N, C-alpha and C positions, 0 to 999 in steps of 0.2 A: 387281251391278256397283257399285263405289264411285263417289262423286260426282266425284272427280278424273278417274277413267277416263271417265266420261260426258262431261265437259267436253272432255277431250283427244280423244275419239273424234269429238265434234261439230266441233271445230276441224279435225281431219283431214278430215272429210267436206266441209267448206267449201273446203278447199284442194285437193281432188282435181282431177286432169286429167279433163275430161269429154268430150273429143272426140278423134277419131283425128288431127285436124289439129294437135294440140298435141304430138305425139310424133314424134321422128326417131331414127334410129340413133345419131347423136352424143349426143342427150340421154339415150338409154338407157345408152350407155357411160359418159357423165359421171355419171349417177346411180349406177351400179354402183361407179364409182371413188370417189365421194364417201363412200359408206358402206362401202367396202372389202369388197365382196361378190364372190365369184368367179362366173364364168359359170354353173357347174353349180348353185350354190345359188340364184342369181337365176332361172334357167330353171325349177327345181323349184317355186319360189314362184309363178311365173307360170303354171305348168302347160304350159310349152312344152318342146320338145326343145332340147338344147344347140345343135344344128345350126341350128334355126329362129332361136334368139336370135342366133347368130353372123351369120346372113344379114340379120336386121333391123339389127344394128349395122353391118354392112358397107355398108348402104344410105346411110350418111353423113348428109347433110342432107336426104335425100328423106323425105317424110312417110310414116309407116306407113299403108298403105292399107287393110289388113284391120281391120274393126271388132273382130273377135274377138281378133286379135293386140294391138290397142291396149288392149282391156279386160284382157287377160292382163298386159300391161306395167303398167297402172294397179294391178292387184292386187299385183304384186310391189313397185312403188313404195310402196304403202300398207304392205305388210308390213315393208319396211326403212326407212320414215320419210323417203322422198324426195318432194319437191314440185317440180313443173315451174313455173317462172316464165315467164309469157308475154312475148312481145316487147312493149316499151313505150318510148315516147319516143325512138325511134331506136336503142335497144339491143336486142340479140338475146335470144332465149330462153335459159334456163339452168335449173339445178337448185339446190335448197337443202334443208337439213334441215327436217323437219316441226316439230321441237321446238327451243326455245331451250335454252341450257345450263342455265338456271334450271329449266325444265320437267324436263330429264333428271335434275338433282340431286334434285328433288322426287320423281320416280318412283323413283329408286334408294333414297331414304330410305324411302319407303312400302313398297317391295318388300322391304327388309331389316330392317324394324322388328320382326320376330318374330311370334309368335302361331301359331295353328292355320292351316295352309295349306289353301286351298280353291280350286276353279277360279275364274278371273277373270270368266267370263261365266255368267250365269244363263240357264236354258232359257226 
């Protein structure tokens, strides 16, 4: 794994949602909308059925109660580069992108620079 990938992976791990109390149906829907991912693709990345994801989103501002469902949502958020921002200073929770525009430009540059292609992760 390249140095930049290790740094970005560590940044992503620091920003992860770690508790089921950090996730609501509205945040899930907002995260999907932010990265423009359909329900089917998000459900697949989370390892959930589309119906289960729809039920979680329909819960609105209710906290996701199942630890396994919360962990599935965290996996999907990680896959698509979504970070949940906790409530702070009287402002509500929200979602943002994991990487800055500069990070994305650097990743694109590195990914398209040519050379022999190999898997990103080493065993």
